[in-house]
C-alpha positions in Angstrom: 11.2 17.1 -6.8 7.4 17.5 -7.0 5.8 19.6 -4.2 3.0 17.8 -2.4 -0.5 19.2 -2.4 -2.4 17.8 0.6 -5.7 19.2 -0.6 -5.4 17.4 -3.9 -4.4 14.2 -2.1 -7.5 14.4 0.1 -9.6 15.0 -3.1 -8.0 11.9 -4.6 -8.8 9.9 -1.5 -12.4 11.1 -1.5 -12.6 10.2 -5.2 -11.2 6.7 -4.6 -13.6 6.1 -1.7 -16.6 7.2 -3.9 -15.7 5.4 -7.1 -14.2 2.2 -5.6 -16.2 1.7 -2.4 -19.3 3.7 -2.9 -18.7 6.2 0.0 -19.6 9.5 -1.6 -19.6 12.5 0.7 -22.2 15.2 0.0 -20.8 18.4 -1.6 -21.2 20.4 1.6 -19.0 17.8 3.5 -16.2 17.5 1.0 -14.4 20.7 2.0 -13.8 19.7 5.7 -11.2 17.0 5.1 -9.4 19.3 2.6 -9.2 22.1 5.1 -7.9 19.9 7.9 -6.0 17.0 6.4 -6.1 14.0 8.7 -3.2 13.2 11.1 -4.1 9.5 11.3 -6.2 7.0 9.3 -8.9 6.3 11.9 -10.3 9.8 11.8 -11.2 9.9 8.1 -12.3 6.3 8.2 -14.8 6.9 11.0 -15.9 10.2 9.4 -16.7 8.5 6.1 -19.0 6.0 7.9 -20.6 8.8 10.0 -21.3 10.8 6.8 -23.0 7.8 5.3 -25.0 7.2 8.5 -23.4 3.7 8.9 -21.9 2.0 11.9 -18.2 1.2 11.0 -18.3 -1.9 13.2 -21.0 -3.6 11.1 -18.7 -4.6 8.2 -15.1 -5.0 9.4 -13.8 -5.9 5.9 -15.3 -2.8 4.4 -14.0 -0.7 7.3 -10.5 -2.2 6.6 -10.7 -1.3 2.9 -11.6 2.4 3.8 -8.9 2.5 6.4 -6.2 1.2 4.1 -6.9 3.9 1.6 -7.0 6.6 4.3 -3.8 5.2 5.9 -2.0 5.4 2.5 -3.1 9.0 2.1 -2.0 9.9 5.6 1.3 8.1 5.4 2.5 9.5 2.1 0.8 12.9 2.2 3.6 14.6 4.0 1.4 15.4 7.0 3.9 13.8 9.4 7.5 14.7 9.5 10.3 12.2 9.4 10.8 8.7 8.0 8.7 5.7 8.9 9.3 2.0 8.7 6.1 0.2 7.6 5.3 -3.4 8.2 2.7 -5.4 6.2 1.6 -8.8 7.5 0.9 -10.7 4.2 -1.6 -13.2 5.7 -3.9 -10.5 7.2 -2.9 -7.4 5.2 -2.4 -5.5 8.5 -0.3 -2.4 8.0 1.6 -0.6 10.8 4.1 2.2 10.7 6.6 3.3 13.2 9.0 6.3 13.2 12.4 5.3 11.9 15.4 5.7 14.2 17.3 7.2 11.2 16.0 10.2 9.2 16.0 9.4 5.5 18.0 6.2 5.4 19.6 5.2 2.1 19.1 1.5 2.9 17.7 -0.8 5.6 17.0 -4.4 6.4 14.9 -5.9 9.1 15.0 -9.4 10.7 12.6 -10.0 13.5 13.0 -7.2 16.0 16.4 -6.1 14.7 17.2 -3.6 12.0 20.3 -2.2 10.3 20.1 1.2 8.5 22.6 3.2 6.6 22.8 6.8 5.7 25.5 8.0 3.3 28.0 10.7 3.8 27.7 12.7 0.5 30.6 12.1 -1.8 32.7 10.3 0.8 33.8 6.8 1.3 31.8 6.2 4.4 28.3 5.7 5.7 26.6 6.0 9.1 25.7 2.5 10.1 22.9 2.3 12.7 21.6 -0.8 14.4 18.2 -0.7 16.1 15.9 -3.0 18.0 12.1 -2.9 18.1 10.4 -3.2 21.5 6.8 -3.5 20.2 6.1 0.3 20.1 9.3 2.1 19.0 12.7 1.5 17.3 15.6 2.1 19.7 19.1 2.7 18.5 21.5 0.1 19.9 24.6 1.0 18.0 25.7 3.8 15.7 29.1 4.2 14.0 30.8 5.6 10.9 31.8 2.8 8.5 34.6 3.3 6.0 33.8 1.6 2.7 35.9 0.8 -0.4 34.2 3.4 -2.7 31.8 6.3 -2.9 28.3 5.6 -1.8 25.5 6.9 -4.1 21.9 7.8 -3.3 19.6 4.9 -2.5 22.6 2.6 -2.5 21.3 -0.1 -0.1 19.0 -3.0 -0.9 17.6 -4.9 2.1 15.9 -8.3 2.1 15.4 -11.0 4.7 17.6 -9.3 7.3 20.5 -8.6 5.0 21.4 -5.2 3.7 23.4 -5.1 0.4 25.3 -1.8 0.3 26.9 -0.6 -3.0 30.1 1.3 -2.4 31.9 2.1 -5.7 32.3 -1.2 -7.6 31.8 -3.3 -4.5 28.7 -4.8 -2.7 29.0 -5.1 1.0 26.8 -7.5 3.0 25.6 -6.3 6.4 23.4 -8.5 8.6 20.6 -7.1 10.8 
C-alpha cells in the first residue's frame, strides 16, 4: 500500500487550480496550505479567492469548480479518519459525503434512505451484515448481524447497484436488498 503525502497532495491541488482554473497563489502563500492541510473544502476554496482578491460569490460556477477540486483533495487525502459514503447528484453535480456506519465495508448498496453494507470475516464463511437508514445528516444502524454464507468471502467481494448488493461467497453470488 502506498503511503499518502498530504503536502504533495496539496501541491497537486494548487497545481490543478493554477493550470486548469487560473488561480495561482504567489510563492509566499503556497507553503501555508501545505503546513496545515485543510479539514474541509470550503476553507481552501475561500482562501484561493481571497488570495486572488476576488469575491467567491461573484461566479458561483467557478467557485463550484474550485470547491470540487478542493473537496476531492480533502476527501481522499487521509485527513479525516474513517470511511465515508459519497452521494453525487447527476443533474447538478452536487457532492456530499457522510461518515459510513461501517468502517471499511467490503460492499454496499443504497436505495433512497436505506443502505446495506457488508464487512467480511477474514477467511471465514460469514460476513457482518449491517442495515442503516439516512436521516438527512447521518447514517444510523438499524440492524447488524452475522450472516453465514456458502463459501469464503474475499476482499472487495460486494458489488452494489440500484439498492441491490451482490455478494460473492465462494462460487455463489448472493443478492441482498437495501
